[in-house]
KETI-384802 format. One record per residue: y, z negated, x of N, C-alpha, C in turn; residue in one letter. Coordinates in steps of 0.02 Angstrom, whole numbers, plus 50000, padded with zeros to 5 digits. Atoms other than C-alpha are relative to their C-alpha. Last residue first. Layout:
! KETI-384802
YZXYZXYZXA...
***
This chain:
! KETI-384802
500354997349981503314969849276500125008550019X500865000850041504714961949243499765005550040X500374997550021506504966649297499165003549966X500464994649969507124952149305499865005949993X499805006149933507404936149188499725006750050X500135005949997507124946249010500194997050073X499455004549954507704959048915499554992150038X499955008350006506554972148859500524997250043X499455003750017507154990548858499874991249980X499454998549948505764998648937500714998849967X500044993050001504314989948857500775000650014X499884996749925503614972148886500025009149987X499104998149991504314961348748499905005850047X499924996650066502384958548667500675004050017X499305003950043501884951348836500045002949950X500115002450056500164958348891500584997749961X500634994050055500214968849028500134999349923X499674996049992501384955149098499875005649944X499554999650071500074945449079500685004449998X500045000750057499114953149174500274999449936X500274990050027500154959949299499524997749929X499384998050016500594938749339499945005649960X499965003950053498694935349348500685002849981X500194998250052498854948149488499674996549911X499604993950025499974942149562499685002849979X499175000950073499244924749555500385003450009X499944992850027497614929949670500495000349925X499534995849967497344917549792500325006049967X500034998749922497294906149689499515002850010X500084993450000497234907449480499815001950075X500614994949985496804891649474499955005150007X499955003149936498644882749542499045002949991X500004993849938499284893849384499364997350053X500674997250033499134877549271500095007150030X500625004549987500264869149390499565003649952X500214999149928501554883349424499224996050001X500094993349988501654886749218499555002650077X500674999650065502054868749196499745005250015X500415004449955503494869249337499174998549976X500484998249958503944885549229499674995050048X499575001949960504054875249086499985002850051X500065004549960502984881448959500674999450039X499724998649944503374888848789499844995550058X499425002749985502064883748640500275002550073X499745001750035500804892848562500674996350001X500085008350018499684893148699500144998049945X500565000249979499454913048713499764989749968X500394995250058501044918448644499144996649975X499785002650075502024904248734499445003849962X500385004249994500924911448918500224994149927X500624997550004501504929048876499674992749995X500254996950062503304922348842499185002349989X499755005950038503504911649000499675002749946X500685006649991502714924449102500174996649952X500464997150044504234937049017499224998450009X500145001950066505254924949068499585004149960X499884994550026505074924849261499834999549897X499325001350048505344905049295500055007549960X500195003850063503524905749391500445000549935X499185001950030503954920849506499954996649925X499905004150054502014917849588500915000349973X499275002250037501604926849754500074999949929X499995006450023499714924949798500874997949967X500175001250070499344942549825500014993949975X500345008450000500694944449946499585000649927X500645000150044501024964449926499574991150021X500195004749972502724961850029499314999449991X499865000049949503344973249914499814998350087X499974990750016502884972249733500025002650091X500534996350016502384952749762500015006549992X500755001549963503334947249896499745002049961X499924994749961505104954849822499294998350031X500084992450016504554947749643500005004150051X501125000950017504204929949736500075006449974X500464997849940506114933849814499064999349970X499944991049955506974940849672499584997050059X500204996350059506434922449544499885007850058X500765001650009506704910249691499545005349957X500255005350002508574916949724499144999949971X500914999450001509284929949822499704994749972X500284997250096511044930949777499545001849971X499855001950057511424925549984499955007549923X499424995749992510244929250103500504999649916X499495000649921509284915150174500505005349966X499435003750000508084916450019500574998050047X499714996750056507324930350071500564995150001X499634992749975506824923550248500535004249956X499215003349965506304907250157500445005850035X499225002850053505264918250057500394997549991X499654995650045504304925450191500505000249942X499514996549953504124912150288500295005749961X499455005150003503404902350126500255002450037X499634998850043502074917350122500634996649995X500005004450053501654915150279500105001049940X500335000949987501704925650461499784994149911X500065001949936502794938350399499324994650019X500245008249998502534951150299500134997150069X500604997749982503974967250302499564992350014X500274997250042505504968150227499254998550032X500165005250042506304956450365499755002249934X500645004350016505914967850477499904994349963X500714995550035506944980650489499464995049982X500645002949998508424966650523499495005649980X499905004049926510354971950536499034997750046X499804995849974510174985950400500034997550066X500764997349982509034973350288500425006150058X500265000649955510504961350319499365002750000X499935002149913512014970850309499244997750013X499944993949957511224979050133500174999050076X500844994850010510544962250043499985006250078X500415005949963512314955050086499545003450003X500024997849974512874970749976500014996550087X500254996149957512004967349858500135002850066X500774998649939512484952049864499625003950011X500205002249921514334954449862499304999549990X499544994449933514264966449718499714998950075X500594994949984513244953049608500005005850055X500205003449946514694941249647499295003249991X500004998449913515724954549591499724994550032X499675006349990514964954349406500225001250086X500435006349995514154971149370500504995450012X499595004450071514934989349306499524991950006X500855001450046514414997849489500384994749952X500074995050073515885006549547499524995949958X499905000750053516494992749630500095003449949X500124998750040515384995349776500314999149939X499515004450060516545000449903499435000949961X499824995250087515025008450023500364991749973X499294997149992514765001450201500315003749958X499485004649984513254991550168500685000850019X499985005350058512535002950058500434994150033X499684994850062512385019350180500294992949949X499374996849963511805006550321500465003149934X499745007450010510434998650179500555001650041X500175006149952510065016850139500244993550018X499525003149955510285027149992499754995650028X499535008249999508705033849907500424998050039X500505003849986508175052849935500694990349986X499735004849932509095065849868499604993649999X499404996549942509005080849753500094997050054X499955002849935507365081349666500345001750024X500095007950024507055086449467500324994850068X499495003050072507935104149492499904991649988X499525003249954506515106749628500884998549967X499985006049987505265103549500500744997250053X499975006150044505655115349380500154995250023X499325001449999505755127649532500244996249949X499974995650046503885126149583500944998449982X500345002050058503795117549756500555001349930X500635001250017503795127249913499734998049924X500404993650006505395123249981499325000149991X499894996650060506105106449930499625008149984X500205004350026505965096850099499805002649930X500874999549973506395111450206499714994749959X500464994450039507955112050104499365000650011X499934995049964508645094450171499625006849967X500755001449964508755081250041500305007750022X500254993850037510525074949984499505001850060X499914992149946510845058850022499695004249991X500714997249978510995044549865500085007750050X500355000849923512635035749869499405003650018X499395003549951513555039049717500165001250062X499314994350011512205044849610500545000950037X500454995349968510815031949665500535007150003X499864999749931512235020349635499595004250023X499145000449978512565025449463500084998450075X499764992549990510515026449444500795002550020X500634999349940509975007649495500345009350014X499725001349949511245001649368499595005150072X499544995849984510525012949233500544996750061X499934993749988508925007949268500685002750000X499904995649942509524990449272499835005850039X499545001849954509914991349112500184998650060X499324993850033508504999249022500804998650049X500394992349957507384987949108500465004749992X500274996650058508524974049012499705004250063X499734995250020509594961549122499305002649986X499625001650041509664943149206500055005949945X499885006550020509184951849375500384999749929X500275002450071508904967849383499894994649959X499494998950029510224972649509499615000049931X499575002150013509344962949638500505000849952X500325007250012507464967349590500804996749993X500005000150091508134987149594499794992949991X499324995950061509144983849757499804997749913X499385004550008507594975349834500605001149978X500015002250045506494990349797500264992449979X499754997150044507655003249873499364991849964X499235002450005507654990750024500275002349949X499635006449983505884990650056500775000149975X499564999049935505475008949997499904991849978X500094996149961504375014249858500034999650082X499554994750023503714998049764500225007650061X499455002349951502314991249735500435005450005X499524995249959501314991449557500184999150049X499104999749999499954980049542500325003650038X499904999949957498174984349493500834998649980X499594992850006497574978549330500054998150065X499465002949986495944964249363500525006349990X499474996349950494414969549293500524997549991X499495000650019492904959349196500365002850071X499685003049943491514968649187500614998850030X500425006249995490754975649011499994995850062X500595000350000491094993249065499734993850011X500004990750002492804992649118498994999350001X500705000950027493564972849034499825007950031X500134995650033495524966749039499185001450027X499894995149961496114952049048499715005349962X500454993350032496864938148941499835004550060X499704997849964496864919249033499565008249977X499384998650019496414906348930500545005750024X499994995850071494664908748961500735000149959X499475004350022495024902949165499905004649936X500225009650021493444907749232500624997249974X500225001250057493894928249222499784991049970X499655004550063495084924949355499824999149917X499865010350002493864923949476500314999449954X500625004850004492824940949406500234993450013X500104999750081494384952649398499474992449981X499325003549999494784950049592499854995649911X500035004649947493104956149634500554996649964X500725002250032493024970849503499984991750031X499925001350058494854974549554499504996049950X500574996550045494654978749725499834994249924X500185007250068496404980949765499254999649968X500645005149945496524992949921499664994949966X500564997450024497345006849790499584996050040X500615002050007498784997349741499215000950015X500545001550053499705011249679499274995050021X499774999150059501165008249792499494999949932X499575006750035500324999349926500295002049946X500575003550020499165016449943500404992049993X500444999950063500765026049940499224996249990X499265001250054501915017150084499465002149922X500095008950014500105016050195500474999149947X500605002550025499805035650188500174992549984X499954999050050501975038950202499224996649973X499595003650031501995028650354499794999749934X500305006050025500465037150432500254994849942X500554996450050501215055750401499844989849999X499825003050047503005049250467499455000949969X500225006949984502405057450639500184994849969X500725002450037502335072550515499934994050059X500225001549942504235073150519499374997649999X499544996049981505345080550363499874996850099X499605007549958503765077950271500675002950056X499624996849969503105088650112500474994150065X499475003250002501735080650033500355005850067X499734997749963500365083949914500544999050023X499375001449995499185071849841500345008250049X499704996949952497765069049779500695001450001X499184998349993497255052749734499985007550015X499564998949983495305046149721500735002949984X499945003549928493795039149687500845002150050X500275005350025493355046349491500244994650074X500915003550004494155061549551499864994949989X500314995049966496015070849594499274997350005X500505000949989497215061049505499535006050002X500294998050064498985067149543499184996150015X500525003750002500355065349661499665000649926X500305001150094501765074649708499394997350004X500834998750004502535071749861500155000549938X500104999150067504335072149947499115003649992X500574997150032504575065850119500205001349923X500164997850088505965059050221499465002949990X500254992650036506165053350396499964999149954X499874995749970507115038350451499845006550003X499775002249936506165023450396500415004650053X500545003849980505165033150269500084997150078X499814998849950506295037850121499644992050054X500055005449939505415044950007500315000350047X499664998149937505725057549843499914992550051X499645004349973504385056749714500495003950059X499874996449959503175070149592500644994950041X499445002249985502055062549482500335001550073X499615000549951500755072449397500664996050017X500634999049962499905069649238500354996750092X500415002750040501155065549116499375001150043X500054996350053502425077649188499504998449959X500744998850026503195066349309499765004849941X499944997150058505105064749403498954999949965X500655000950018505655055349542500135005049923X500475002349950507175054649620499335001650010X500094999149924508385064749552499584997850036X499764993850002508595057649393499915002050052X499554999149977507855037849428500095008849998X499874997049946506125031949366500915002049993X499495004449940505945013849296500195007650016X499525006150043505055017249128500524996050031X499724995450040504135032749221500584994449947X499464997349974503605020349342500295005349952X499475004449966502615008649231500595004350035X499495002850054501965022849120500414996150015X499414994550002501265031349279500544996849944X499544998449953500315018149333500585003449999X499725007849995499545013049148500655001150059X499685001450073498955030649125500544995550041X499654994849971498175032149312500574998849928X499624995350073497115018249255500545002450025X498964999150002496185016949425500075003649925X499314994850061494235013149411500634998050019X499825001350078493545012249540500024996849981X500475002850056493845007549713500085000349949X500035005750034495035018549811499214997249971X500715003750004495295033549936500384994449954X499995007150028496795043549934499494996849950X500495004650041496755062049974500014992650008X500375007149987497825074050061499724995049957X500285003050047498545094150055499864993350031X500745003549972500075095850163499404997549960X499905007549936501475105450086499134998350024X499705008649994501875112749924499794995050031X499295001050003501555132149980500604992649998X499564999950062499745128849992500814997550011X499415000749987498375132350133500444998449900X499624994550015496775130950033500774998650044X499794996950044495665115250044500385005350006X499185001450019494735111050198500235003849920X499885005450070492825108050160500605000650003X499494999050052492085123450251500164996049982X499884996650047490715114550381500565000449934X499845003450079491305107450530499695006349961X500785003750004490625114350704499844998849900X500314995949993492295122350737499135001649963X499974998650052493035105450707499875009949973X500165005950078492365096050822500065006849943X500375000050014492985112250953499294995449934X500094992150015494445109950921499305000049999X499714996950082494395092650918499985002649982X499214996150032493525092251075500125000649950X499654991450000491625084251089500704998449997X500444994749947490685068151144500285006649997X500414994250032491475060250970499285003950061X500295004950038492275043051036499315006049959X500315006849956492565048351225499644997749907X500494999149972493195065451155499334996050018X500324993350055494365060751030499445003150017X500195006350066495135046351128499645005849980X500425003349956495335061151286499504992849957X500604995749958495895074151174499564994850030X500704998250070497145063051074499475002950023X500405004050038497845056951243499585000349957X500884999049926497995076451322499884993849977X500494995050022498965081851150499504995750027X500084992049947500185066351174499485003649988X498974997649959501185051151088499695005350031X500275001049910499425048650965500835000650027X499625005249978500135043850772499724999150089X500375007550015499125052650662499984995450042X499935005150067500385064350642499554993850003X499255004549996500685067150836499974996649924X499815005049946498805072850856500484995749997X500355005850016498645083050699500044994050056X499665006450036500165091550759499454996849965X499375001249960499335098950912500294994949933X500245005949957497635100750820500584996050042X500064997249938498725114850711499544992350005X499725001349938498475107850519499605001550078X500074996449953497295116750409500475000450058X499114997449999497045100350321499885006150037X499715000150080495335090650248500635004850016X500424997350046494235089850400500115003449942X500204993949979495475088850537499425003149953X499494995249995496535078150443499655006850025X499874996550043495205066950423500315006749974X500544996850004494715065750592499825001649914X500284994349959496355062950634499275004049975X499744994350022496465048750514500215008050031X499894999050068495215039950583500205005349944X500524993649993495675042650760499765001149921X499824993549974497135034750716499605004249996X499574995550054496565019950625500285006550008X500694999950055495215015350759500385006649949X500324992949970496695016150890499335000649941X499754995549989497545003550801499835005950009X500194999750060496014991150766500505006949984X500644997450022495584993250958500095003049914X499754994249997497514987750973499435004049996X499474994550037497284973650883500155005950005X499235003049971495694968450975500385003049939X499584992249986493964972550877500644994650006X500424997249938492464961450829500365006450019X500244995950000493334959450652499655004250060X500024996450079493454943550597499835007350030X500585003250024492964933350766500025001649926X500805000549971493804945250872499654996049969X500384994250008495484946550769499075000450012X500224998250080495574929550762499715007149976X500895004650029495434925450922500025002049936X500504995949952496794940650987499234996149976X499744994250028498234933450860499235005050008X500505000250064497624917250924499755004849961X500725001150004497934921551091499664998949953X500274994750000499574930151058499125001650023X500254997449945500034915350999500015005949989X500615003649960500664913150817499875002650056X499685005449969502404915750722499264994650008X500425003450038501834932650623500064992050034X499884995450068503194942750706499544992149968X499145002550022502944934150885500124998249925X500115006150014501064939250858500664996249966X500085001350039501764956650835499714993749974X499455000250045502824955950969499834999249935X499385008849999501574948851067500445001349980X500425006850039500334963351008500394994350018X500705004849945501614977051058499744994049959X500115008049956502674988550978499574998750027X499385004849964502895005750954500244996650001X499824996049987501415012250861500355001350056X500125001049954500854993350864500015008650026X499935005149956501604991050715499845003150052X499784995949938501175008150619500404995150061X499184997550028501175001550420500145003550115X499974991350052499354999850444500615002050011X500064995149960499724987750599499715006249952X499564998649981500724978850469499795003250068X499674997350036499444976750351500725002650043X500204992550013498184971450469500355005149978X499934995849911499284959150530499675004750003X499224997049983499704951550355499995006650062X500154995950061497514952350316500795003450004X500434995649974497274943150463500195007449968X499794998749960498384928550405499915007550025X499544996650032497744929150222500635002650090X499165003249988496344926150292500515003950002X499855001849937494874938550235500514994850021X500435006349969494064936650061500064997950083X499665008650012494764953150016499494994150037X500715002150004494564970750114500334990449964X500185001050064496364978850101499474996149972X499325003150029496854976850274500035000449923X500045004350002495194983250349500514993749954X499815000749922495564999650265499724991450016X499425005750006494605003850096499954997750101X499965008750044493405017450155500434996849977X499955000350065493595035250161500054993349987X499245000450036494005036650337500205000649932X499585007750000492235029650363500705000749970X499164998549955491675049750316500234993049996X499375007050027490085044250195500505001850034X500185002650076489265060550268500294998049938X499984993950041489785066150440500065000349910X500444998150028489475046950510500395007449947X499855000350054490795040650627499385007049960X499894994350023489935040450801500284997949915X500434993350064489365024950890500615003349956X500374990949976489955020551068499535002649939X500725000049980490124999751033499735004350018X499735003749944492115001451029499264999650027X499524995749946491845013250892499834996150067X500574995150016490685001150782500365003750071X500625004149960491864987250828499535006450007X499575001249909493524998250766499464996850032X500134994549971492465001650603500115001450079X499514996150002492474984850556499635005350040X499415003950084491354967350511500555009950019X499474999949976489864976750608500674999349960X499305002050051488164976950583500554999050015X499635007150000486594982250662500405001049983X499144996750002485294998350636500174989650021X499644998049993483485000650679500724999849995X500044999649938482474987250641500385001850058X499715008949990482964987650476500034999550056X500575006349964482245006350479500484996449998X500414998049952483735019450407499414993249994X499885004949985484235021650213499344997550061X500815004549980483925036950205500374995750020X500684995749985485845048350166499514991550009X500734993850029486775043150024499615001950041X500114993249976488325029850127499345001549954X500184993950065488735017650012499585008450044X500555003150040488645003250140499985005449954X499475005650064489905013150245499554998449976X499764997050063489015022550421500304992349963X499585005350044489065022250610500025002849941X499935000350077487935032850710500464995549972X499375001549939487165033950902500705001849915X499274995349994485725040750810500515000650012X500534994350012484135027850832500415007349995X499995001349938485405013050853499615007150037X500734996149996486055016950670499935001450078X499934996749944487755006250656499155001950014X500674997749967488045001250478500015003650064X500334991849989489664995950425499395000050043X500105001349938490704980150362499625007250001X500125008949977491774974250223499665000250067X499185003249967492664992750193499674992850015X499944993649980491044996450047500834996350044X499745004149929490494978150016500215005950062X499795005449981490594980049845500064998050057X499154997749996490204997749818500384994250024X499725003350059488124992349825500895001750037X499234997449984487135005149923500564997949939X499514997950068485914995949845500445005450017X500674998750017484714996450030500315002149913X500044991649988486524996550102499215002849965X499464995250024486794980650034499825005350007X499954999350114484984973050050500535003249994X500754996250010485154976650247499905000349921X499404992349986487024967150240499535004349985X499804999850067486054950250172500315007949993X500324996350062484614955250292500454998949947X500654991849987485594955950441499745000949936X500744999450021486924940350400499675008249998X500184994850045488574944950519499134998149966X
***
């Protein structure tokens, strides 16, 4: 890391470097984000680390003012090798809470030695240290922002026992968690009957109304609801369930109220919500890269090119089901099919996940999306679609039920696509769409999508072939997924009743 360049960035408190490195101050023993509002320390007293885990491993404590747990996670910082970002995304989803580094390396199709070397060279920390840093920073956030008991915080953050949590926290902060909480200013939000209060941070800006429009056009009655500002949703978290309310909380965060069937599912919930709203995207950096193509329509924020956020899926099996049922039909028709599937096979919620929500909201949330196991065993003849499509959905459900890792990022985009294409009924468009929305592959590109072809025809006056559009899209790498979203956003037929190949943007 270039000491002079990093020091200039912290002098400017440049938000573009938030999450890219951390400043450790030798005279105080504290590490900070580049945007920390505290007085800039002398250059001779600081050193820089590429990750919070590396700073913690070197013996530094997180700053109480800039709060490193609010920085973009390492998995969300652009400019790092794609393989590393996939590994970090899996760690953020909780892989190492139960799995091993050996298993993670095998899933990514590299050796454990290669994986460790990659982490050390790019982040200055081992995979296990990155996972522990994630747990510790989440625990720190819960101590400061919630009224949860320390024991509940330990398990919610992913620690296997209270004793282990106390040991790790004491080593990192020099004080026990309960004593540290007593020393903090009263920042915690009041207790709420609607569940655990959380905050999700992002690099501004975020167009909440556009995101809400996207989900409203695909809303399933009984599964989700919005009132124009707050979005309520039921989620399936790999066996656990949750109900959440999400709304804007400020220029740099969303406010969340969550009720979970198990607090141990909290890390999975946070990872899923960050994925759903694409909160880790550096929209200005991506926008600047795509703006070099004058033919690509873009957004602007205060005169700066801005890429749109790419909405993700609420669950892996749900997203792939929506994609499959949406082939060759309009958004409205796809939603109708998903609604029928949900009404017949949705799994009712327990009362404790609804207690505390307003009665009007309870009336809108009644079940979670059916699991792959449930769909695999069901008779799908009630769905008004061709028998081949019914069999494809059943094959998908069987595949996901037998291999939970099928819908997790693999070692490369092509490896993920190959796994998906091996499922009967999943073609190139569907596989690319799943990679874009669920696997969060920034370079996914469903070239045959009718909306893309239509938008490009509007720009250039002639409808291209998928092959021609793919060749034209080479200049958009590695951000083709964001270019896709930009083109979908200007598609004149992008309305809930539009007819295209797939359910579209």
